[in-house]
C-alpha positions, 0 to 999 in steps of 0.5 A, spaced: 501 697 756 501 690 758 494 686 761 493 685 768 490 678 771 481 679 771 483 677 778 489 682 780 486 687 776 480 688 780 484 687 787 489 694 785 482 698 783 479 695 791 473 692 788 469 686 792 471 680 787 464 677 792 465 670 787 472 668 788 472 664 795 479 664 799 481 657 799 487 655 805 493 651 802 498 648 808 504 645 804 510 641 809 512 642 815 513 637 821 509 632 824 508 626 829 513 623 824 517 628 823 518 633 815 512 633 812 511 632 804 504 633 803 500 639 801 492 640 803 485 646 803 483 647 809 476 647 807 468 646 811 465 642 807 470 637 801 475 639 798 474 641 790 482 638 788 486 635 791 495 638 791 499 633 791 505 633 795 513 635 794 518 631 792 521 631 798 520 633 805 520 641 807 519 645 813 521 652 815 519 654 808 514 659 805 509 659 800 506 664 796 502 668 790 505 672 786 501 678 781 500 673 776 497 669 780 502 663 780 502 660 788 510 657 789 514 655 795 521 657 797 527 654 802 526 651 808 530 645 812 531 638 807 536 634 804 538 639 798 534 644 799 538 651 800 534 657 796 529 652 791 524 653 789 518 650 787 512 652 782 505 649 783 502 647 776 494 647 777 492 644 771 495 637 775 496 639 782 502 638 782 509 641 784 514 643 779 522 645 778 520 652 773 526 656 773 522 658 767 517 662 771 522 662 779 530 662 780 532 658 787 532 664 791 539 666 793 540 664 799 539 659 804 533 661 808 529 658 813 523 661 817 523 667 813 518 672 812 514 673 806 510 679 803 506 680 796 507 688 794 505 691 788 512 691 785 514 683 788 515 678 793 520 680 799 523 675 803 525 678 810 530 676 813 530 667 817 536 661 818 540 660 814 546 656 814 549 651 820 555 656 823 561 651 824 565 657 827 560 661 832 561 668 833 563 671 840 555 673 842 553 667 840 557 661 841 553 655 842 555 651 837 549 648 834 547 653 833 545 657 826 546 663 822 541 669 822 540 673 816 539 680 815 539 680 808 532 680 805 530 677 797 526 680 792 523 677 786 519 684 781 513 682 777 513 679 771 521 677 773 523 670 775 529 672 778 530 673 786 534 680 787 538 683 793 533 686 797 534 692 803 538 690 809 534 689 815 535 692 821 537 691 829 539 685 830 536 681 822 530 677 823 528 670 824 521 666 826 519 674 826 511 676 821 511 681 815 504 685 813 503 688 807 500 696 810 499 699 803 501 700 796 509 702 798 511 699 806 510 693 809 512 692 818 516 687 819 514 684 826 518 681 832 522 676 831 528 672 834 533 677 837 529 683 835 522 680 839 518 686 840 520 690 833 516 693 829 519 695 824 516 699 818 520 697 810 518 703 805 518 699 799 518 705 794 525 707 796 528 700 799 529 705 806 527 702 814 523 709 817 525 711 824 524 705 830 520 709 834 516 709 827 511 705 830 509 703 838 513 696 840 510 690 841 508 689 848 511 682 849 516 680 845 515 673 841 517 670 836 514 662 831 508 668 831 503 670 826 500 677 824 496 678 818 491 686 818 484 686 818 481 693 817 486 697 818 489 692 823 495 688 824 493 682 829 499 679 832 497 672 835 502 667 838 509 665 839 513 663 844 517 669 847 524 670 845 530 667 849 536 671 853 542 670 850 547 670 856 543 666 862 542 661 856 550 660 856 552 661 863 546 655 865 548 651 859 556 651 859 558 650 866 557 643 868 558 645 875 553 649 875 548 645 872 551 639 877 550 642 883 543 646 880 536 648 885 529 647 881 528 654 879 534 654 875 532 648 871 526 651 871 529 657 867 533 652 863 527 650 861 523 656 860 529 660 855 531 654 852 528 657 844 531 654 839 526 649 835 520 650 839 522 655 845 520 655 853 518 649 856 515 652 861 510 658 859 514 660 854 508 659 850 504 664 848 496 665 847 496 673 847 494 677 842 496 684 841 493 690 835 496 695 831 492 700 829 494 703 823 490 709 823 492 712 829 499 707 830 498 705 837 498 697 839 493 695 844 492 686 847 486 683 845 483 676 846 488 670 848 488 664 841 484 659 845 490 654 844 497 658 846 501 655 839 507 657 835 510 656 827 503 657 826 499 659 820 494 664 820 491 667 813 485 673 811 480 670 807 474 672 805 470 671 812 476 674 815 482 671 819 483 665 820 489 661 826 491 654 824 496 648 827 502 649 830 505 646 837 505 647 843 508 644 849 504 642 855 507 638 862 506 630 861 500 627 865 501 623 871 499 618 866 505 619 861 510 620 865 516 614 864 518 610 870 525 615 870 521 622 869 517 620 875 523 618 880 527 624 878 521 628 879 520 623 886 528 625 888 525 633 887 531 633 881 525 635 876 518 638 877 515 637 871 517 634 864 514 636 857 510 634 851 510 636 845 505 637 841 503 639 834 497 641 833 490 640 827 486 646 830 482 651 827 480 658 830 478 664 827 478 672 829 471 675 832 472 682 829 467 685 833 469 682 841 476 682 837 478 674 840 479 668 837 473 663 837 474 655 835 473 653 829 469 646 827 474 644 822 481 642 823 487 640 820 488 633 816 496 632 819 497 636 826 502 640 823 507 645 824 512 650 821 508 649 813 507 653 809 501 657 808 497 662 803 488 664 802 487 662 794 483 663 790 480 656 788 482 656 780 489 658 782 490 652 786 485 647 782 485 650 776 479 651 771 473 646 772 
């Protein structure tokens, strides 16, 4: 029988590992100056080690650990990336292509969801290649295909294999969590904003949609994590309504003669690459009780955010980074923007901001509390994972 690493063995047996302090690792993403290649550790004091950058910029990827303790990053946007995977060398703190440890994904994936199960790693959905001739229900030429497929990396292997086909319209900008040794939940996402679906990883079959209550607020670009047998689902933005987008965008006469309410509706609906521009970014939190299979609203995030990170550490759930869109202050408006507002051609202008702020979950009060820590780089669309220090910093 193959021996398991001590940390993994203790976790499988349900033993509390009190001397393993979780580090929060962030990789890549998109910052104020464009796509990022940098990595950082979110800590209270001085970082225990410095993690090297990727060999190129990458955002919309997934960062995760395997059951063997390997830290890896796969997929995302970047020149010639396709489904490439990098593995972290925890002795040199550098990212390396190591096909003997992990080969490339089978498909090009951006903004997919990742879950570590006892049997291996699942990567679910995401966006794929640019659609040159999009289907009739997605006529806009700048749309990207989104996957209804998944991939699975069995433990102790290096090669990805085809996983279960997703139900409904797929999953992009969704989130997913492990809820038992043989089940995971896929939650929300592009064109399936309210979905809560359970996958039985033993059989590879999806449970009926009515097995779980659906989200009260449809969302994508959100994040989720399990805390004490409850799933926290927070943030994101409201999914667009496709027919309304196209009826406005494709009718030039309608756009030319649009009233303020039409312009506002367009801003609210246009969601690719950032979401609604006026009130569609979400602070709200929903709690799915895994025992009672109920769902309820909980305390809001202090800052509405999307494409952010949320992980569970030894000190509880933490949310960090992402982006928001706010109305521009008068002092931030250009002369042209001021003229449009004065002539009532447009009511507001908006400013996109990447976030460096951090919040932690107070599970007793069921609300988010501002944290004193901040990210080194304000970023969105990054990969993140909570890991023991040894997994990233090696042996001291």
